[in-house]
C-alpha positions as CSV (number, residue, x, y, z in Angstrom):
1,M,-79.3,-26.7,-5.4
2,K,-78.1,-25.7,-1.9
3,K,-78.9,-29.1,-0.6
4,R,-76.8,-30.7,-3.4
5,I,-73.8,-28.5,-2.6
6,F,-74.0,-29.3,1.1
7,I,-74.1,-33.0,0.3
8,S,-71.0,-32.7,-1.9
9,L,-69.1,-30.8,0.7
10,F,-70.1,-33.4,3.3
11,L,-68.8,-36.2,1.1
12,I,-65.5,-34.4,0.4
13,A,-65.1,-33.8,4.1
14,S,-65.9,-37.5,4.9
15,F,-63.4,-38.6,2.3
16,L,-60.7,-36.4,3.6
17,I,-61.3,-37.5,7.2
18,N,-61.3,-41.2,6.3
19,A,-58.1,-40.8,4.2
20,Q,-56.0,-39.5,7.1
21,T,-55.4,-40.1,10.8
22,Q,-57.3,-38.0,13.3
23,V,-55.9,-37.0,16.6
24,V,-58.8,-38.3,18.6
25,I,-60.2,-36.1,21.4
26,G,-63.1,-36.6,23.8
27,P,-66.8,-35.8,23.3
28,Q,-68.5,-32.5,23.9
29,S,-69.1,-31.7,27.6
30,S,-70.3,-28.1,27.3
31,T,-70.4,-25.0,25.1
32,F,-69.3,-21.4,25.2
33,S,-69.7,-18.4,22.9
34,S,-68.1,-15.0,22.0
35,M,-64.4,-15.8,22.5
36,T,-61.8,-18.1,21.0
37,R,-60.8,-21.3,22.7
38,G,-58.6,-24.3,21.8
39,Y,-55.5,-26.0,23.3
40,H,-51.7,-26.0,23.4
41,F,-49.5,-29.1,23.5
42,T,-45.9,-30.2,23.1
43,A,-45.3,-32.3,20.0
44,P,-44.3,-35.8,21.2
45,T,-42.7,-36.6,17.8
46,N,-42.1,-35.2,14.4
47,F,-45.3,-35.2,12.3
48,N,-47.0,-33.2,9.6
49,L,-50.3,-31.5,10.5
50,C,-52.2,-31.8,7.3
51,A,-55.8,-31.0,8.1
52,L,-58.1,-29.3,10.7
53,Y,-61.8,-29.4,11.4
54,I,-64.1,-28.0,14.1
55,P,-66.9,-30.5,14.9
56,Q,-70.5,-29.3,14.6
57,D,-71.7,-30.5,18.0
58,A,-72.1,-26.9,19.3
59,S,-72.8,-25.1,16.0
60,A,-73.0,-25.6,12.3
61,G,-71.8,-22.1,11.5
62,V,-68.6,-21.2,9.5
63,Q,-65.2,-22.1,11.0
64,H,-62.5,-19.8,12.3
65,I,-59.1,-21.7,12.8
66,A,-55.6,-20.7,13.7
67,V,-52.3,-22.6,14.5
68,V,-49.4,-20.9,16.3
69,Q,-45.9,-21.9,17.5
70,F,-44.8,-20.6,20.8
71,N,-41.3,-19.2,20.9
72,A,-40.7,-18.7,24.6
73,G,-42.4,-21.7,26.3
74,A,-46.1,-22.4,27.0
75,P,-48.5,-19.5,27.3
76,P,-48.8,-18.1,30.9
77,A,-51.7,-18.8,33.2
78,F,-54.7,-16.5,32.8
79,P,-54.9,-13.5,33.3
80,G,-51.3,-13.5,32.0
81,T,-50.9,-13.4,28.3
82,T,-48.2,-13.8,25.6
83,N,-47.6,-12.6,22.1
84,A,-44.3,-14.5,21.8
85,F,-45.6,-16.8,19.1
86,T,-45.5,-17.2,15.3
87,T,-48.8,-17.8,13.5
88,L,-48.3,-20.8,11.2
89,F,-51.9,-20.8,9.8
90,S,-55.1,-18.8,10.1
91,A,-58.4,-19.0,8.2
92,T,-61.8,-17.5,9.0
93,N,-65.3,-18.0,7.7
94,V,-64.5,-21.5,6.3
95,A,-67.5,-23.4,5.0
96,P,-69.1,-25.4,7.8
97,G,-68.6,-28.9,6.4
98,T,-65.1,-28.4,5.0
99,T,-62.0,-30.1,6.4
100,V,-59.3,-27.4,6.1
101,A,-56.2,-28.7,4.4
102,V,-52.9,-27.4,5.8
103,N,-49.2,-28.4,5.6
104,I,-47.5,-27.7,8.8
105,P,-44.4,-29.7,9.9
106,M,-44.4,-30.1,13.6
107,T,-41.2,-30.8,15.5
108,A,-40.8,-33.0,18.6
109,G,-40.4,-30.9,21.7
110,T,-41.9,-27.7,20.3
111,I,-45.0,-26.2,21.8
112,Y,-47.9,-25.4,19.5
113,G,-51.4,-23.9,19.9
114,V,-54.5,-24.9,18.0
115,Y,-57.5,-22.5,18.2
116,G,-61.0,-22.2,16.6
117,S,-64.7,-21.6,16.9
118,R,-67.8,-21.5,14.7
119,A,-70.2,-18.8,13.5
120,A,-70.0,-15.1,13.9
121,N,-70.5,-15.2,17.6
122,C,-67.6,-17.7,18.1
123,V,-69.3,-20.8,19.5
124,N,-66.9,-23.3,21.2
125,S,-67.4,-27.0,21.8
126,Y,-65.7,-27.9,25.1
127,D,-64.1,-31.3,26.0
128,G,-62.5,-32.3,29.3
129,T,-59.5,-31.0,31.2
130,N,-55.9,-31.8,30.0
131,Y,-57.0,-34.4,27.5
132,V,-54.3,-37.0,26.7
133,A,-54.4,-37.6,23.0
134,T,-52.2,-39.9,20.9
135,I,-50.1,-38.7,18.0
136,A,-48.3,-41.3,15.9
137,G,-48.4,-43.6,18.8
138,F,-47.0,-41.1,21.3
139,P,-49.1,-39.4,24.1
140,A,-49.6,-35.7,24.0
141,T,-51.5,-33.7,26.6
142,L,-53.9,-31.0,25.2
143,S,-54.2,-28.2,27.7
144,R,-56.8,-25.4,27.6
145,S,-55.7,-22.2,25.9
146,G,-57.3,-19.2,24.1
147,M,-57.7,-15.4,23.8
148,Q,-60.4,-13.0,25.0
149,A,-61.6,-12.1,21.5
150,C,-63.4,-13.7,18.5
151,L,-61.0,-15.1,15.9
152,G,-63.5,-14.3,13.2
153,A,-63.0,-10.6,13.9
154,T,-59.4,-10.3,15.1
155,P,-56.1,-12.3,14.6
156,M,-54.7,-14.3,17.5
157,A,-53.2,-12.1,20.2
158,N,-52.7,-12.1,23.9
159,I,-52.9,-15.8,24.3
160,W,-53.2,-17.3,27.8
161,S,-53.5,-20.8,29.4
162,E,-56.0,-22.3,31.9
163,V,-54.8,-25.9,32.3
164,N,-57.4,-26.8,34.8
165,F,-60.4,-26.1,32.5
166,S,-61.9,-27.7,29.5
167,I,-60.2,-27.5,26.1
168,G,-61.9,-26.2,22.9
169,R,-62.5,-29.1,20.5
170,I,-60.6,-28.8,17.1
171,F,-59.8,-32.0,15.3
172,M,-56.2,-32.4,14.0
173,Y,-55.2,-34.8,11.2
174,Y,-51.9,-36.3,10.1
175,N,-50.9,-39.1,7.7
176,C,-52.5,-37.3,4.8
177,C,-50.5,-39.4,2.3
178,P,-49.4,-43.0,2.1
179,T,-47.7,-44.1,5.3
180,P,-44.1,-45.1,4.7
181,T,-43.2,-48.7,5.5
182,I,-40.5,-48.5,8.1
183,T,-37.9,-51.2,8.4
184,T,-35.6,-52.1,11.2
185,A,-32.7,-54.5,11.7
186,A,-31.0,-55.0,15.1
187,S,-27.6,-56.6,15.5
188,A,-29.1,-58.6,18.4
189,T,-32.4,-58.6,20.3
190,N,-31.4,-60.9,23.2
191,I,-28.3,-59.4,24.9
192,C,-26.3,-59.3,28.1
193,S,-26.3,-56.1,30.1
194,T,-23.4,-53.8,29.2
195,T,-23.7,-55.0,25.6
196,S,-24.2,-52.5,22.8
197,V,-26.7,-53.0,20.1
198,T,-26.9,-51.3,16.6
199,I,-30.4,-50.9,15.2
200,L,-30.6,-49.9,11.5
201,G,-33.7,-48.1,10.3
202,G,-35.0,-47.4,6.8
203,G,-38.0,-46.7,4.7
204,A,-38.3,-43.0,5.2
205,T,-36.4,-39.7,4.8
206,T,-36.4,-38.4,8.4
207,Y,-36.4,-40.5,11.6
208,T,-36.9,-40.2,15.3
209,W,-36.1,-42.9,17.8
210,M,-37.8,-43.2,21.2
211,P,-36.8,-43.3,23.9
212,G,-34.0,-40.8,23.5
213,N,-35.6,-38.6,20.8
214,I,-32.6,-39.5,18.5
215,Q,-33.1,-38.2,15.0
216,T,-31.0,-40.5,13.0
217,A,-31.8,-43.5,10.8
218,S,-29.8,-45.9,12.9
219,I,-28.8,-45.9,16.6
220,A,-26.2,-47.7,18.8
221,V,-27.6,-48.2,22.3
222,T,-26.5,-50.0,25.5
223,P,-29.8,-50.6,27.4
224,T,-29.6,-51.4,31.1
225,A,-33.0,-53.0,31.1
226,S,-35.2,-54.7,28.5
227,T,-36.5,-51.8,26.3
228,T,-38.8,-51.4,23.3
229,Y,-37.4,-48.9,20.8
230,T,-39.9,-47.1,18.5
231,L,-38.7,-45.7,15.2
232,S,-40.9,-43.0,13.6
233,G,-40.1,-42.4,10.0
234,S,-41.5,-39.6,7.9
235,T,-41.7,-39.0,4.1
236,G,-43.5,-36.0,2.7
237,G,-45.0,-35.2,6.1
238,C,-46.4,-38.7,6.5
239,T,-45.2,-40.9,9.4
240,G,-44.9,-44.6,9.9
241,T,-43.6,-46.4,13.0
242,K,-42.0,-49.7,13.9
243,T,-40.9,-51.1,17.2
244,V,-37.9,-53.2,18.1
245,A,-37.9,-55.1,21.5
246,I,-34.4,-55.6,23.0
247,T,-34.3,-58.1,25.9
248,V,-31.5,-57.4,28.4
249,N,-30.3,-60.3,30.5
250,A,-28.2,-59.9,33.6
251,T,-24.4,-60.2,33.4
252,P,-22.9,-61.6,36.6
253,T,-21.5,-59.0,39.0
254,I,-18.4,-60.2,40.8
255,S,-17.9,-58.3,44.1
256,A,-14.9,-60.3,45.4
257,V,-12.6,-63.3,44.5
258,T,-10.6,-64.4,47.6
259,N,-8.5,-67.3,48.9
260,N,-7.4,-68.2,52.4
261,G,-3.7,-67.8,51.6
262,P,-0.9,-67.5,52.4
263,V,-1.0,-71.1,53.5
264,C,1.7,-73.5,54.6
265,Q,2.8,-76.2,52.2
266,G,0.6,-79.2,52.7
267,S,-2.3,-77.2,54.0
268,A,-5.6,-76.8,52.2
269,L,-5.9,-73.8,49.8
270,N,-9.6,-72.6,49.6
271,F,-11.2,-70.2,47.1
272,T,-14.4,-68.1,47.2
273,V,-16.2,-66.0,44.6
274,N,-18.9,-63.6,45.7
275,S,-21.2,-62.6,42.8
276,T,-24.7,-61.6,41.9
277,T,-26.1,-64.0,39.4
278,A,-29.3,-64.9,37.5
279,G,-30.5,-67.6,35.2
280,A,-28.5,-70.9,35.2
281,T,-25.1,-70.1,36.7
282,T,-21.9,-72.0,36.2
283,Y,-18.3,-71.4,37.5
284,A,-15.0,-72.2,35.8
285,W,-11.7,-71.9,37.7
286,S,-8.2,-72.2,36.3
287,G,-4.7,-71.7,37.9
288,P,-1.1,-72.9,38.3
289,N,-0.1,-76.5,38.1
290,G,-3.1,-77.3,35.8
291,F,-5.7,-76.4,38.4
292,A,-9.3,-76.5,37.1
293,S,-12.7,-76.6,38.9
294,N,-16.3,-75.9,38.2
295,Q,-17.3,-75.5,41.8
296,Q,-18.2,-72.1,43.2
297,M,-15.8,-72.5,46.2
298,P,-13.2,-75.1,45.3
299,S,-10.3,-76.3,47.5
300,I,-6.8,-77.8,46.9
301,P,-5.9,-80.2,49.7
302,N,-2.2,-80.8,50.7
303,T,-1.2,-77.9,48.6
304,P,2.3,-78.0,47.1
305,T,4.4,-74.9,46.5
306,V,3.8,-75.1,42.7
307,N,0.2,-73.9,43.3
308,S,1.4,-70.4,44.2
309,G,0.2,-67.9,41.6
310,V,-2.8,-66.2,40.0
311,Y,-6.2,-68.0,39.8
312,N,-8.9,-67.0,37.4
313,V,-12.7,-67.6,37.7
314,T,-15.4,-67.1,35.0
315,V,-19.0,-66.8,36.2
316,T,-21.6,-67.5,33.5
317,N,-25.3,-66.8,33.5
318,T,-27.1,-68.8,30.8
319,F,-30.5,-67.8,29.4
320,A,-32.8,-69.0,26.7
321,G,-31.5,-68.6,23.2
322,P,-29.1,-69.8,24.3
323,L,-27.3,-66.7,25.6
324,A,-24.3,-66.8,28.0
325,C,-23.4,-63.7,30.0
326,T,-20.0,-63.8,31.7
327,A,-17.8,-62.0,34.1
328,T,-14.3,-62.8,35.2
329,G,-12.2,-62.2,38.3
330,T,-8.8,-63.1,39.7
331,T,-7.1,-63.8,43.0
332,S,-3.4,-64.4,43.8
333,A,-2.5,-67.2,46.2
334,V,0.8,-67.9,48.1
335,V,1.9,-71.3,49.3
336,V,4.8,-71.0,51.9
337,P,7.4,-73.8,51.3
338,V,8.1,-76.0,54.3
339,A,10.9,-78.6,54.3
340,Q,11.4,-81.5,56.6
341,V,14.1,-81.0,59.3
342,A,16.9,-83.6,59.5
343,V,18.9,-83.9,62.8
344,A,22.3,-85.6,63.2
345,P,23.0,-87.6,65.3
346,A,19.4,-88.6,66.0
347,T,20.5,-90.4,69.2
348,S,23.7,-90.0,71.3
349,T,25.2,-91.5,74.5
350,I,28.1,-89.7,76.0
351,C,30.0,-89.7,79.3
352,Q,29.5,-87.0,81.8
353,G,31.7,-84.1,81.0
354,A,31.9,-84.7,77.3
355,S,30.6,-82.3,74.7
356,Y,27.4,-83.0,72.7
357,N,27.4,-81.6,69.2
358,I,24.2,-81.8,67.1
359,T,23.2,-80.4,63.7
360,A,19.7,-79.5,62.1
361,N,19.3,-79.1,58.4
362,A,16.2,-78.0,56.3
363,S,16.2,-76.5,52.9
364,G,14.9,-73.0,52.2
365,S,17.0,-71.0,54.7
366,P,14.6,-71.2,57.6
367,T,15.2,-70.0,61.2
368,Y,15.8,-72.6,63.9
369,Q,14.8,-72.9,67.5
370,W,16.3,-75.7,69.7
371,T,14.8,-76.6,73.1
372,G,16.0,-79.3,75.5
373,P,16.6,-80.0,79.2
374,G,17.7,-76.5,80.5
375,F,18.8,-75.6,76.9
376,S,17.8,-73.4,74.0
377,S,19.5,-72.2,70.9
378,T,18.8,-70.5,67.5
379,N,21.8,-72.0,65.7
380,S,21.4,-74.8,63.2
381,N,24.6,-76.4,64.5
382,T,24.7,-76.3,68.3
383,S,26.8,-77.8,71.1
384,I,26.6,-78.6,74.8
385,A,30.0,-78.6,76.6
386,N,30.7,-80.6,79.8
387,A,27.4,-82.5,79.6
388,L,25.9,-83.6,82.9
389,P,23.5,-86.4,83.6
390,A,20.7,-83.7,83.9
391,S,21.4,-82.9,80.2
392,S,19.9,-86.3,79.2
393,G,16.6,-86.1,77.3
394,N,14.9,-85.0,74.0
395,Y,16.2,-82.1,72.1
396,S,13.6,-80.6,69.7
397,V,14.3,-78.3,66.8
398,T,11.7,-76.3,64.9
399,A,12.5,-74.8,61.5
400,S,10.3,-71.8,60.7
401,Y,9.3,-70.3,57.3
402,S,7.6,-67.0,56.4
403,V,7.0,-64.8,53.4
404,P,7.3,-61.0,53.2
405,G,4.2,-59.0,54.0
406,S,2.5,-61.9,56.0
407,T,2.4,-62.8,59.6
408,L,2.0,-66.5,58.8
409,I,4.7,-68.8,60.2
410,C,5.0,-72.3,58.9
411,S,7.2,-74.9,60.6
412,S,8.5,-78.4,60.7
413,S,10.1,-80.2,63.6
414,A,12.5,-83.0,64.6
415,V,13.7,-84.6,67.8
416,A,17.2,-85.9,68.9
417,N,17.8,-87.9,72.1
418,L,20.8,-87.6,74.4
419,S,21.9,-89.9,77.2
420,V,24.7,-88.8,79.5
421,V,26.4,-91.5,81.6
422,P,27.2,-90.2,85.1
423,I,30.7,-90.4,86.5
424,N,31.2,-90.3,90.3
425,T,34.3,-90.0,92.6
426,V,35.9,-93.3,93.5
427,A,36.8,-93.9,97.1
428,V,39.8,-96.2,97.5
429,S,41.2,-97.9,100.7
430,I,44.2,-100.2,100.9
431,T,45.8,-102.1,103.8
432,G,48.8,-100.3,105.2
433,N,52.4,-101.5,105.4
434,L,52.6,-105.3,105.2
435,C,55.3,-107.9,105.5
436,Q,56.4,-109.7,102.4
437,H,54.1,-112.6,101.5
438,T,51.3,-111.1,103.5
439,D,47.8,-110.5,101.8
440,A,46.8,-106.9,101.1
441,T,43.2,-105.8,100.8
442,L,42.2,-103.2,98.2
443,T,38.7,-101.6,98.3
444,A,37.1,-99.2,95.8
445,N,33.7,-97.6,96.0
446,A,31.9,-95.3,93.5
447,V,28.2,-94.5,93.6
448,G,26.3,-96.0,90.7
449,A,29.5,-97.7,89.3
450,A,28.6,-100.6,87.0
451,G,32.1,-102.2,87.4
452,Y,35.7,-101.7,88.6
453,Q,39.1,-102.3,87.1
454,W,42.4,-102.3,89.0
455,T,45.9,-102.0,87.7
456,G,49.1,-101.7,89.6
457,P,52.8,-102.6,89.9
458,N,54.2,-105.9,88.8
459,N,51.4,-106.0,86.1
460,Y,48.7,-106.2,88.7
461,F,45.1,-106.4,87.2
462,S,41.7,-107.0,88.7
């Protein structure tokens, strides 16, 4: 009869164990008697503790089991102790082969203690140090804890911790009911960095998202790197999970958009964009006067003034999907207008002693600078009075243009030519007093003279 009862209990225990999820811990490494041992841990997620069992490796005696919740942090290191805890469950002298049913909701981030031993002399089965178990897919470190008394004879009290020693082996179980089927739906799973994603969860009554420990059915996130989000959903203390992988692709980062302006009208206007890129990268420029380019560093040769203004560039990283991640930047360019200078007269020939008047004209209200033989002026209309042969030569004028806030000077030039014909003193000699009908000799001499013309009384001409 006793044998039959034991077999029935064993079958019940086996059924319970197989119908639920065990928090797996390591094998027995040693044993200890006369006091209560176990472990404390921080719940990595919300779950429902539904059963407990002390393995029979060290003893087949009756079971003594207790579960507590610490209210002021983990228990102190031995020999320190704490009684700042709430007992959530306690049972002594439980039949050896029975899996003890409990219903203890455990909350993520809360510290719990699980303790137990077998037989009247409190036999403990020891595992390793700081065993890393898995609860609903999340790691949880089980650290040695206990009290210096036998749980079969006294309630839990004066609990301490020894994290560098072996834990007492007590099996925990969860998922003692049908696992809920968790559903997820993401607004996108292949995104650009800085993009927000909404992930909708369903299939349970309470939820926890990791990373982040966000306890809502749905989340809105902006991941900076590719991340796998895990949703744990619970109904009636049973938990199911589902993961959603979000792939994050790099959005270009534009550090500078520049140009070489201001530039003079007719010069080349060059553009540069400095950016951090990934994937297949393209560039799209737009600007005044219908400007467009797909080069990274475009240029406008012989730039007209209508190309002054704001230029935009869009940098695009393209990834599989296809997915395009873009960034934009702007730069303002200035083209300084330069007009051709006209001079009048372009060539002049005057006699020595005459005045030389010349005019320069260029649109846009520039400043002027004349230079010539021994001459300079800043007037657009200028004059040389009493010109000398040394005044002959080229007279150059430069019209200069600038814009406020810039040191750039743009200019255009023109040249006029002046010839001054020299005039020298004429030396005249004539025969003195003569008799009528006698020849008179007239002589004229002037340095450099090209010809002579005489006039005198009685309509004389020569």
